[in-house]
C-alpha angles and dihedrals in degrees: 000000000000135000124229126196127212106191138175093214138047095227094066092043093052092045094052090043088060086057090053098261115132120213150140140238121239133181102175131063092233092054091047092051092048091052092047092050091049091049098048091051092056109087092201093066110086100164125039112197125198133186112231095253093046090050091049090060091066102019097144092046092050091048090054092048092049089057097045107035127071092193141067100036106229117213136170123219128196114257131213091278095067136265136283123216104290093182090061090050092052092047090051091050093051092047093051095045102044103009094243119137114212 
């Protein structure tokens, strides 16, 4: 199983590449969707990693995939510009998927 990164900046992509994680840099929603579609069709990719800004480009599409797909696992990581409230994001996902408010 491999990991694949979709980032909005070259610094994160280079850093994770040094750790052995391949990836790409996107700045437009269409490019992000194309990379996602390519990654989910590859059976070797088990974890799809996004920086926050790259994930924000296609937030609704990612949320849908998180609910429908068993693999790859889709996760967001904070980027160099800081972090948003991940707990709030998880709570929203639980509420949307099963209707339970935490």
